[in-house]
C-alpha positions in Angstrom: 40.8 49.0 -6.8 42.3 52.5 -6.4 45.6 51.5 -8.0 43.9 50.6 -11.3 42.6 54.0 -11.9 44.5 55.9 -14.6 42.1 58.7 -15.6 40.8 61.3 -13.1 37.1 61.0 -12.5 34.4 59.5 -10.4 34.1 55.7 -10.2 31.3 53.6 -8.8 32.1 50.4 -7.0 29.3 48.1 -5.9 29.9 45.6 -3.1 27.6 42.7 -2.1 26.2 43.4 1.3 24.5 40.0 1.8 25.6 36.4 1.4 24.1 34.1 -1.1 20.8 32.5 -0.1 20.4 28.8 0.3 17.7 27.2 -1.8 16.0 24.3 -0.2 16.2 21.3 -2.5 13.2 19.1 -3.3 12.7 16.3 -0.9 9.9 14.3 -2.5 10.8 13.2 -6.0 10.8 9.4 -6.2 12.3 7.4 -9.0 10.4 4.3 -10.0 12.2 1.4 -11.8 10.2 -1.3 -13.5 8.5 -2.6 -16.6 6.0 -0.8 -18.8 3.8 -1.5 -21.8 5.6 1.0 -24.0 8.5 3.4 -23.6 8.1 6.0 -26.2 8.1 9.8 -26.5 6.8 10.6 -30.0 9.1 8.1 -31.7 12.0 8.5 -29.3 12.7 5.5 -27.1 12.6 5.9 -23.4 14.1 2.5 -22.7 16.4 2.8 -19.7 16.1 6.6 -19.8 15.0 8.4 -16.6 12.0 10.5 -17.6 10.2 13.0 -15.4 6.4 13.0 -15.2 3.9 14.8 -13.0 0.7 12.8 -13.4 -0.8 9.4 -14.2 -2.0 10.6 -17.6 1.6 11.5 -18.5 2.7 8.0 -17.4 0.1 6.4 -19.7 1.1 8.7 -22.5 4.8 7.8 -22.4 4.6 4.2 -20.9 1.1 2.8 -21.7 -1.4 1.2 -19.4 -1.8 -2.0 -17.4 -0.3 -5.4 -18.3 -2.5 -8.0 -19.9 -3.1 -10.1 -16.8 -4.8 -13.4 -17.6 -5.6 -16.4 -15.5 -6.2 -20.1 -15.9 -8.9 -22.1 -14.1 -7.8 -25.2 -12.3 -9.4 -27.5 -9.7 -7.9 -26.9 -6.2 -5.2 -29.3 -5.2 -3.5 -30.1 -1.9 -0.7 -27.8 -2.8 -3.0 -24.7 -3.1 -3.5 -22.6 0.0 -7.2 -21.9 -0.5 -9.9 -22.0 -3.2 -10.7 -18.8 -5.1 -14.3 -19.8 -5.9 -16.7 -22.7 -5.8 -19.0 -24.0 -8.5 -21.2 -27.1 -8.8 -19.7 -28.5 -5.5 -16.1 -28.2 -6.7 -13.4 -25.8 -5.6 -11.3 -23.9 -8.1 -8.2 -21.7 -8.1 -7.1 -19.0 -10.5 -3.5 -19.4 -11.6 -1.0 -17.6 -13.8 -0.4 -19.1 -17.2 2.3 -21.8 -17.6 2.3 -22.4 -13.9 3.7 -19.1 -12.9 3.2 -17.9 -9.3 0.8 -15.0 -8.7 3.8 -12.8 -7.7 5.3 -13.3 -11.2 3.6 -10.2 -12.6 4.3 -6.6 -13.3 3.5 -4.2 -10.5 4.7 -0.8 -11.8 1.6 0.5 -13.5 -0.7 -0.2 -10.6 1.9 1.0 -8.2 1.9 4.4 -10.0 -1.9 4.5 -9.6 -1.5 4.0 -5.9 1.3 6.6 -5.8 -0.8 9.3 -7.3 -3.9 8.3 -5.3 -1.9 9.0 -2.1 -0.6 12.4 -2.9 2.2 11.7 -5.3 3.5 14.4 -7.6 6.6 14.8 -9.8 8.6 11.7 -10.2 11.0 9.8 -12.5 10.3 6.6 -14.4 13.0 4.2 -15.6 11.5 1.6 -17.9 13.9 -1.4 -18.0 11.8 -3.4 -20.4 8.4 -4.1 -21.9 5.8 -6.6 -20.7 6.6 -10.1 -21.9 6.2 -13.7 -20.8 9.6 -14.0 -19.2 8.8 -11.8 -16.2 11.1 -9.4 -14.3 14.9 -9.9 -14.3 17.4 -8.9 -11.6 20.0 -7.6 -14.0 17.6 -5.4 -15.9 16.3 -3.8 -12.7 19.8 -3.2 -11.4 20.8 -1.6 -14.8 17.8 0.7 -14.4 19.0 1.8 -10.9 22.4 2.6 -12.5 20.7 5.0 -15.0 19.8 7.2 -12.0 23.4 7.9 -11.2 23.5 10.9 -13.5 20.2 12.4 -12.3 20.4 15.0 -9.6 16.7 15.6 -8.7 15.4 12.2 -7.4 15.4 11.8 -3.7 13.8 8.4 -3.3 14.1 5.0 -5.0 11.1 2.6 -5.4 11.3 -0.7 -7.3 7.8 -2.2 -7.3 8.7 -5.0 -9.7 11.4 -6.4 -7.4 8.8 -8.5 -5.5 8.1 -10.2 -8.8 11.5 -11.9 -8.6 12.3 -14.9 -6.4 13.3 -14.1 -2.9 17.1 -14.2 -3.4 16.9 -12.0 -6.5 14.5 -9.6 -4.8 16.9 -9.1 -1.9 19.8 -8.6 -4.3 18.0 -5.8 -6.1 17.1 -4.2 -2.8 20.7 -4.4 -1.6 21.7 -2.8 -4.9 19.3 0.0 -4.4 20.6 0.6 -0.8 24.2 0.8 -2.2 23.0 3.3 -4.8 21.3 5.5 -2.2 23.8 5.5 0.6 27.2 4.7 -0.9 27.1 6.1 -4.5 24.7 9.1 -4.2 24.5 9.6 -0.5 21.4 11.7 -0.9 18.5 9.3 -1.6 16.2 7.2 0.5 15.1 3.7 -0.5 11.5 2.5 0.3 11.5 -1.3 0.3 8.7 -3.9 -0.1 8.9 -7.2 1.7 8.8 -10.2 -0.6 5.6 -12.3 0.0 4.5 -9.6 2.4 0.9 -10.6 2.0 1.5 -13.7 4.1 1.0 -14.1 7.8 4.2 -14.3 9.9 3.0 -17.7 11.0 2.5 -19.0 7.5 3.8 -22.6 7.0 5.8 -21.4 4.0 7.9 -19.2 6.2 7.9 -15.8 8.0 8.4 -13.2 5.3 9.6 -10.6 7.8 12.2 -12.9 9.3 13.4 -13.9 5.8 13.7 -10.3 4.8 15.7 -9.4 8.0 17.9 -12.4 7.7 18.8 -11.9 4.0 19.1 -8.1 3.7 22.4 -7.7 5.5 23.6 -4.8 7.7 24.9 -2.2 5.2 23.3 1.2 4.6 20.2 0.5 6.7 19.8 4.1 7.8 19.0 5.1 4.2 16.0 2.9 3.8 12.7 1.9 5.4 10.4 -1.2 4.9 6.7 -1.7 5.3 4.6 -4.7 6.2 2.1 -6.1 5.2 0.9 -5.6 1.6 -2.3 -3.8 0.9 -5.8 -4.8 -0.4 -6.5 -1.9 -2.6 -9.4 -0.6 -4.7 -7.4 0.3 -7.7 -8.9 -2.3 -10.0 -12.7 -2.4 -10.2 -14.9 -5.3 -11.3 -16.1 -3.2 -14.2 -12.5 -3.2 -15.5 -12.7 -7.0 -16.1 -14.5 -9.3 -18.4 -14.1 -12.8 -19.8 -11.0 -11.7 -21.7 -9.2 -11.9 -18.3 -9.2 -15.7 -18.8 -6.6 -17.6 -20.9 -9.1 -20.3 -21.9 -12.5 -18.8 -22.6 -13.8 -22.2 -23.6 -13.1 -23.5 -20.1 -15.1 -20.6 -18.7 -18.0 -21.4 -21.0 -18.0 -25.1 -20.0 -17.8 -24.2 -16.3 -20.8 -21.8 -16.5 -22.8 -24.3 -18.6 -22.1 -27.0 -16.0 -23.3 -24.6 -13.2 -26.5 -23.9 -15.1 -27.3 -27.7 -15.4 -25.4 -28.8 -18.5 -27.8 -30.2 -21.1 -30.7 -29.2 -18.9 -29.8 -25.6 -18.9 -32.3 -23.1 -20.4 -31.8 -22.8 -24.2 -31.5 -19.0 -24.1 -28.5 -19.3 -21.7 -27.0 -22.0 -23.9 -27.3 -19.7 -26.9 -25.6 -16.9 -24.9 -22.8 -19.1 -23.7 -22.2 -20.5 -27.2 -21.2 -17.0 -28.3 -18.6 -16.6 -25.5 -15.2 -17.0 -27.1 -16.6 -17.8 -30.5 -14.1 -16.1 -32.9 -16.2 -17.0 -35.9 -19.3 -15.0 -34.9 -20.0 -11.6 -36.5 -20.7 -9.1 -33.7 -22.5 -6.8 -36.2 -25.1 -9.5 -37.0 -28.4 -9.0 -35.2 -28.4 -12.6 -33.9 -25.1 -12.0 -32.0 -24.3 -10.0 -28.9 -21.3 -7.8 -28.5 -18.6 -8.7 -26.0 -19.8 -6.0 -23.7 -23.3 -7.3 -23.8 -22.2 -10.8 -23.2 -20.2 -9.7 -20.2 -23.1 -7.8 -18.7 -25.6 -10.7 -19.1 -23.2 -13.3 -17.7 -22.3 -11.1 -14.8 -26.0 -10.7 -13.9 -27.3 -14.3 -14.4 -24.2 -16.4 -13.6 -23.1 -16.2 -9.9 -19.9 -18.2 -10.6 -18.9 -15.7 -13.3 -19.2 -12.8 -10.9 -17.3 -14.8 -8.3 -14.5 -15.5 -10.7 -14.1 -11.8 -11.7 -14.2 -10.9 -8.0 -11.4 -13.3 -7.3 -9.4 -11.8 -10.1 -10.0 -8.3 -8.9 -8.8 -9.3 -5.4 -5.6 -10.8 -6.8 -4.9 -7.7 -8.9 -5.6 -5.4 -6.0 -3.1 -7.1 -3.7 -0.2 -4.6 -4.0 3.1 -4.0 -2.2 3.0 -0.7 -0.2 6.2 1.1 -1.1 4.6 3.1 -3.9 1.7 4.2 -1.6 4.3 5.3 0.9 6.2 7.3 -1.7 2.9 9.2 -2.2 2.5 9.6 1.6 6.1 11.0 1.9 5.3 13.5 -0.9 2.0 14.6 0.7 3.5 15.0 4.2 6.5 16.9 2.8 4.3 19.3 0.9 1.8 19.8 3.8 4.1 19.8 6.8 7.7 19.5 5.8 10.2 16.7 5.5 10.9 16.9 9.2 7.3 15.6 9.9 7.4 11.8 10.4 5.3 10.1 7.6 3.2 8.2 10.0 -0.3 8.2 11.6 -1.5 9.0 8.1 -4.4 7.1 6.3 -3.9 5.4 3.0 -6.2 6.3 0.1 -7.6 3.6 -2.2 -6.8 0.9 0.4 -9.5 -1.3 1.8 -7.4 -3.1 4.4 -3.9 -4.5 5.1 -3.4 -8.0 3.7 -2.5 -9.1 7.3 -4.2 -7.8 10.4 -1.6 -6.9 12.9 -2.3 -6.6 16.6 -0.6 -4.3 19.2 1.4 -7.2 20.6 2.4 -8.5 17.1 3.8 -5.1 16.2 6.3 -5.1 19.1 8.6 -7.4 17.2 8.2 -5.4 14.0 9.1 -2.1 15.7 11.8 -3.1 18.2 14.1 -6.0 17.6 17.6 -6.9 18.8 18.8 -7.0 15.2 17.7 -3.4 14.8 15.9 -3.9 11.5 12.6 -2.1 12.3 9.7 -2.8 10.0 7.0 -0.2 9.9 3.5 -1.7 10.3 0.5 -0.7 8.3 -2.6 -1.3 10.5 -6.3 -1.0 10.4 -8.1 0.8 13.2 -11.9 0.9 13.7 -13.4 4.2 12.5 -10.0 5.4 11.2 -9.3 3.2 8.2 -5.8 1.9 7.3 -3.0 3.9 8.9 0.7 3.9 8.6 1.8 3.0 12.1 5.6 3.3 12.0 8.2 5.9 11.3 11.5 4.0 11.6 14.4 3.3 9.2 15.8 -0.2 9.0 18.6 1.0 11.4 16.2 0.9 14.4 19.0 0.6 17.0 20.7 3.8 16.0 19.9 6.8 18.1 21.2 9.0 15.3 19.3 7.5 12.4 16.4 5.6 14.0 13.6 7.8 12.4 12.8 8.4 8.8 12.2 12.1 9.1 15.6 12.6 10.8 17.5 10.9 8.0 15.5 12.6 5.2 15.8 16.1 6.9 19.6 15.7 7.2 19.7 14.7 3.5 17.8 17.9 2.6 20.1 20.1 4.8 23.2 18.6 3.5 22.2 18.8 -0.2 20.9 22.4 0.1 24.0 23.7 1.8 26.3 21.7 -0.5 24.8 23.2 -3.6 24.8 26.7 -2.1 28.4 26.5 -1.0 29.7 25.5 -4.4 29.6 29.2 -5.2 32.6 29.7 -2.9 34.8 27.0 -4.4 38.1 28.7 -5.4 37.2 31.9 -3.4 40.0 33.2 -1.1 40.2 31.1 2.0 40.2 34.1 4.3 38.1 35.4 7.2 35.7 37.4 4.9 34.7 34.2 3.1 34.3 32.3 6.3 32.0 35.0 7.7 29.9 35.0 4.5 29.6 31.2 4.5 28.6 31.2 8.2 26.0 33.9 7.6 24.6 32.0 4.6 24.2 28.8 6.6 22.9 30.5 9.7 20.2 32.3 7.7 19.1 29.1 6.0 19.0 27.1 9.3 17.1 29.9 11.0 14.4 29.7 8.3 14.2 25.9 8.9 13.9 26.4 12.6 11.1 28.9 12.2 9.1 26.4 10.2 9.5 23.7 12.9 12.3 21.7 11.3 14.7 22.1 14.1 14.2 21.6 17.9 15.0 24.4 20.3 13.4 27.4 21.9 15.8 29.7 20.0 18.1 29.5 17.0 21.0 29.2 19.4 19.5 26.1 20.8 18.6 24.7 17.4 21.9 24.9 15.6 25.4 26.3 15.5 27.8 27.1 12.6 31.6 27.3 13.0 34.2 28.1 10.4 37.6 29.7 11.0 41.3 29.4 11.7 41.9 27.8 15.1 38.2 26.9 15.2 37.6 24.4 12.5 40.9 24.7 10.5 44.6 24.6 11.1 47.2 26.5 9.2 48.0 23.4 7.3 44.4 23.0 6.2 44.5 26.5 4.7 47.8 25.8 2.9 46.3 22.7 1.4 43.2 24.5 0.3 40.7 23.2 2.8 37.9 25.3 4.2 36.1 23.4 6.9 32.7 24.3 8.1 31.1 22.5 11.2 27.4 22.6 11.6 25.5 21.2 14.6 21.8 20.8 14.3 19.1 19.6 16.8 16.7 17.7 14.6 13.1 17.2 15.8 12.1 13.6 16.5 8.6 12.1 16.6 6.8 11.4 19.9 6.6 7.7 19.2 5.6 6.7 22.7 3.2 8.9 24.7 2.9 8.0 28.4 0.1 9.5 30.4 0.5 8.9 34.2 -2.5 8.8 36.5 -2.3 8.8 40.3 -5.0 9.3 42.9 -4.8 12.2 45.3 -6.4 12.9 48.6 -9.8 14.5 48.6 -9.5 18.2 49.2 -13.1 19.2 49.9 
């Protein structure tokens, strides 16, 4: 300022000619909460510590591999839905040890495989515990969600292990995640799985979609989406399994021997089967086969053995879809932008949906009087398995019906919020107002050019207002408030395309 000069001379004064730029925040950084094999970074525990990774190899390095999934063989009873395989005229089922249901397992590792297969990238992991015989616990998963409160980067929350809880506890964890996203952070989107979503809606044990809708409640629905049904994937291959996948190897040996004819079985097969599960044998001795050799021989000569492994593979490959959808969100965001609806996209490493949904059956999923829209995953001939829905759970809201609208608004709000922090404690005068308006307008114009806002011109796509008598009163300025009002026209997906045909008179 001129009044501060004391010595005659020439003074250079630089003034900023342009407003600050707005940096678009990341939109596809999911946070996964669940159980892992280990949680270690070179001796430092990662238990309940959000940790950023960028690949499956990093996940394995910090958190280990798959859980030790083992199964028991039991004859089919009236309480069992269907048999897993048949042998010697009898039907058998494969069950979890100690009578645990098949859902009582850990899903996070295979969910991460599915996530990266479908375009996933940088993400956060919160390990709430290690694999054990007790299974997932609600309080541990909720504590893991709380650990994300101090992290700024995650934009989505996925909890694959929630479906390993019973129905009430699963819904409780999902409600907790909705509260975290919409009430506490206000800048995250929850992707939910439906408990028992591998069942038909007409299943005698209950309609999983109706149960989900009835128990979830009505709070914070526009910050979340749910998908149905579960997926039959190709993550686990038969070559990844062997007879160590069974709890009682002796029972496997007896079953295969009975299939081969019992005492009348060929002696060479008896000799091979006698080595299965024999802890006293010396694998280095010439008279004995290695575990790998035994597995290959049994797989090729014993049909029942291959059927059992196929049944185990199918069980392990039945996965909830939320992690795959997190990968799809990431892929679509990177390729087209967050304003593109994450739908009409095929799923990788997916063989088929667990339930085949028809056009008529999807009507109740997509549009319901309760408003809780469930996005369908459907199989189409010649196209594979496609995501065939783009709605939030707040399906009756014209403001927040679509996923891309909600997530685009989160991106705009966060980007402008962080950029405007530079003007906190600046003079609340017209020069500051003009600068903030210009900053927001430049940012929104760039979004409009990329197709994120609807309108033939920037004036049609958005408007930014800030000023005395426009958005503020004299009392607002005295109290230190600078109010900025931004109107945006967000693009919405063409969910229903109607083509009208009509006959006309012949003209020649």
